[in-house]
N, C-alpha and C positions, 0 to 999 in steps of 0.2 A: 237649506236649499229651497224649501218652500217660500221662505221670505224673499230669497234672491229671485226666484222665478216670478213671484208676484211683483217685485220691483221692476223687472224687465218688462213684464206685461203692461205695467202702468206707463212706462216710457213709450212703448209701442202705441198705446192709446193716445198719448199726448201728440205723437207725430202724425198718426193717421187721421185724427180729427181736425188737423190744421192744414187746409188745402195749400196755404202759402208755403209751408215747409215742404210739402210733397212736390210742389211746383219747382222749388229750388233744387231739391234732391234729384228729381227725375227729369224735369224739363230742361234744366241748365245743360246737362251733358248732351242731350239731343240737339239743342240749339247750337252749342259750341262745335260739335262735330260737323254739323251741316255748314256752319259759318266758315270754319277753317277748311273744310273739304271743297266747298264751291266758291266762296268769295275771296278768301285769303290764300293766295297761291303765288309761288315764284315764277310760274309759267306765264307766258304772254301769248295771247291769241288775238288774231284779227287786228294787228297793229296797222294803222293807216300809213301808207307810204305814197309818195309822189315820184314820178319818173321824169327826168330830164334826158331825153334821148336825142343825142346829136347824130347817132348812127342811123337809126330808123331802118335797120336791116334785119335779116333773119336771125342773127345771133342775139341781138338786143330784144327782139320780140320773144324768142324762145326762153331767154332768162327771165324776162318779165312774167311770162305765163307760168314758169316754174314757181316763182315767188308768190304770185297771186293764187295759184291753185293749192298752195300749201295752207295749213291751218294757222300759220303764224302771221301772215300779212293779208291786208285788203288794199286794193288800189283806190287811192283817194283822188287820183287825177294825174294829168300830165302838165309839165311846165314847158314854157317856150324859151326861157332864158335864165341865166344865173341871177338876174335882178329879181326874179319872182320868188327865189328861194327864201329870202328874208321874210317876206310877207306870208309865205307858206307856213313857216314855223311860228309866226306870231298869232296864227289863228287858234293855237292851242290844241289842234287836233292832229296835225301831221307829226309823226314820230321820226320819219326818216325820208331823205331824198336820195335816190339812186341816180348817178350821172354816168351815162354811157358815152365813151369817146367816139369821135367820128371814125368811119371805116372799120368798125369793130370786126365785122365778119371777114373782111378782106385780110386784116392783120392776122386773125386766127388761122385762116386757111393757108397763109404763106408761112406759118410757123413762128410768127413773131408774138411776143408776149404783150399783152395790153393790160391796163389798169382800169378798174371800175371804181369810181369814187363813191364812198358812202358817207353821207353827211347826216348826223343824228342830233336830236334834241337831248342834250346832256344835262338838262335840269334835273333829270333822274338818271344818275350815272349807271346804276345797275340795269335799268331798262335799256339804255343805250348800248351797253356792252353785250347784253343778251341778244338784241336785234342784230348787231354786227356779227355775232357768232352764228345766228341763224342764216344770214346771207352767205357767210363763208361756207357753211355746210351745203347750201343750195348750189353755190358756184363749184364747189368740189365735186358734187354729184354731176353737174353739167359737164365738167372737164372729163370725168371718167366715161360718161355716156357718149361723148364725142371724140374720145381718144386724143384729147388735147394735152400736149406736153410742152411746157414752157422751157424745159432744160433737157439736154440730151441724156443726162443721168439724174435721176430723182431718188430721194429717200422717202419712201412711203411710210406714213404713220397709220397703224391699225389700232384703233381704240376699242376696248371692251368695257362696258359698264357693269360691274358686279352688283348684285343684290337689288338693283333698281334700274334695269336696262332702259326702260322707257322714260326715266327721269321724272316720274310722277311726284309732284310736290306733296300730295296727300300722304305718300309713304313716309315722308319726313315729319309731317305734322301729327299723325295719329298717335305714335308713342309719346310725344310731348304733351298732347292733349290729355291722355290718360293720367300722366303725372300731375299736370297742373290742376285738373278738375278734382282728382282724388285728394290732393293736398288742400285746395281751397275749400271745397265743399265739406270734406270731413272735418277739417280743423275749424272752419267757421261755424258749422252747426253744433259741434261739441263745445266750442268755447262759449256759446250762448246758453247751453243747457244748464250749467250750474248757476251762472249769473241770473238766469231767469228765476230759478228757485229763490235766490237771494232777494230779488226785486218783489216777487209775489209773496214773500214771507213764509214760504213752505219749507225753507231750509231747516227751520226749527224741528219740523216733523222728522226730517231725515236724520238730523243729529241726535234726536231723542230715541230713534229706533235702535234696536240691538245690533244692527249691521255695522261692520267695521268700515273705516274710510276706504280701504281697498275694494271692499265689496260694493260700496256705493258707486265708486268710480267705474268699476267693471260693468255694473248694471246699467249705468248711464251710457256706456260705450257700445254695448251689444246691439241695440237697435240700429245705431248709425253704422256699425260694422256691417250688418246685413244689407242695409240700403246702399252703402258705398260699394260693396261688392257687386250689388245689382247694377250700379252705375258702370262699373268696370265691364261687366258682361254686355251691357247695352252698347258701350263705346266700341268694344271689340266686334260685336255682331254688326253694327253699322259700318265699321271700317271694312269688314270682310264682304258683306253682301251689298252694300251701297257703293263703296269706292274700290272694292277689289283688293284691299290691302291684305297680303298673305300673312299667315302665321307658319313660317317654315320650320320652326322648332317645336318643342313640346308645349302643347296648350296647357297641360297640367302644371308644368314648371312655371309658365307665365302667370297662371292664376294663383299659384302658391306665392310667388314673389309679389304679385299685386296685393294679396291678402296681407303680407308682411308690411308693405308700404302703407296700406290702409290703417293698420294698427299703429304704425308710426305717426301718421297724420292725426289720428284720433287722440293719441296720447299727447301730442303737441297741443291740440285744441283744448284738451282737459287742463293742461298746464296753464294755458292762457286764462281759462275760466276760473282757476283757483286764485289768480292774482288780480283779476278784474272784478270790480264791484257792481258794474252795470252792464246791461246787454250792449249798449252803445259803445262803451269802452272796449268790451271784448270783440265786438265786430270791427272796430277801427284797428285794434291790435292785430287781428287776424289778417285784415286786408293789407295794412301797411307793412307789417313785419314778414308776411308770407308771400303776398302777391308779387311785388316788385322783384325780390330776390329769386323767386321761383321762375319768373318769366325771363328776367334779364341774365341771371347767373347760372342757369341750369344747362345751357347749351341748346335750349329749345329754339331760340331765334338766332342768337349770335354764337359763332364757334368760340369755345373757351380758349382754344389755342391762339386766337387772334387778340385776346384781351391783354391789357397790361398785367405784368406779373403780380402786383398786389391783388387785383381782382381774381386772377387765377387761383391764388392761395385762398381767398375768401370763398370762392365757389366750392371748395372742398367741404364746407360745413352746410351746404345746401343739399338736403336729402334728395330732392328731385333730380339733381344731376346724376346721381348714381342709378336711380330707377330708370331714367331715360336711356342710359347706356345699356342696361339689362334688357329693356323692352325692345330696343332696336336690334340688339344681338340675337334675341330669341325670334322676333317676328321676321326680320329681314335676312339675317345671316344663318338662322337655324342653329345657333350655338346651344351647347348643352351646359350642364352643371359645372363641368371642369373648366369652362372659360368665363363663368360669371360668378364663381363662388366668392371672390374677393369683394365684389360690389355687394353681394348678399350679406356678407359678414359686416360690412360697413353699415348697411341699413339696419341689421339686427342690433348693432351697437347703439345707433341712434334711438331705436325703439325702446331698448332697455333703459337708456339714460332718461328719456322723456317720461317713461312710466314711473321710474324711481323718483324723479323730481316732482311729478304730479302727486304721488302719494305723500311725499315729504311736505309739499306746500299746502296740502289740503288741511284746512283749519277746522278743528272739531268744536271750536267756540266761535260764536258770532261777536263781531266787534260792535 
């Protein structure tokens, strides 16, 4: 045990005296959570729109004011004719043109239905659809406030958004960021650890020591386990106090599962380091083999249900997929152990497999 503690202490000294390693371990999570929280979002704010108002009456002015006073749109100007719309979109700034028909107010007062034309720049289809939905919501609110009914009998739709009623994009990103950062940082740093020993020629000292291969691997992992868990705490704290992301479930359960996922990621990094001969090779393997699958196939950005069936099958072997499901369930839904135990068992299976493979692949003789 004394030898083991001395080995762990040595690893801590290696990490703490290297500012670049600390910058990656601590600085990267902070930068990523700020980047995803503020810059990368599905929400649209202050989209420039132009108005072509053939009515110029009270109704068109009131609807325009409702749009501009919302946080979604900003008024980029008025158009005088349909011919000006083409050039308005070519400027690269205008995202939507709203066309009001003549005599809008008169038609609404007489009980007739009128159509307001929405013309959007669909070079970005998602943005175009989102803006149309925003305007439809504003028009629906206008109809209710003015008691306008286009039909004698209407079917009213009442929508409730569970778990994220304000549709905040950061609620969606934070659980995914935890999974991606813990996987990439943990696996990347541990994959370099043993290959660095090989390159520096200090592996002979480790192999000549009385410690078993399993003890060497565990001693290598412990410092990164502590720092990675610190990363998880930083991300959760920033999500809670900077962006207001709730943790509706058990914080202890979330931290316990995070610790399991960290062990999984560290063991995967150690497995990479046992087969790579140089730090550069280990780094490339970590980035290429982990980054793209973790981002693309974990459900972090793209819904797994919308993927082709072969990719849905492949996504089952991406550990981050299961952790993101657990994190969302605990943080947003307040789920307990009885609802997430299957995903936890899958992560535990991954962790045991990678640990066993790391010990088996660890070579006690240098080539």
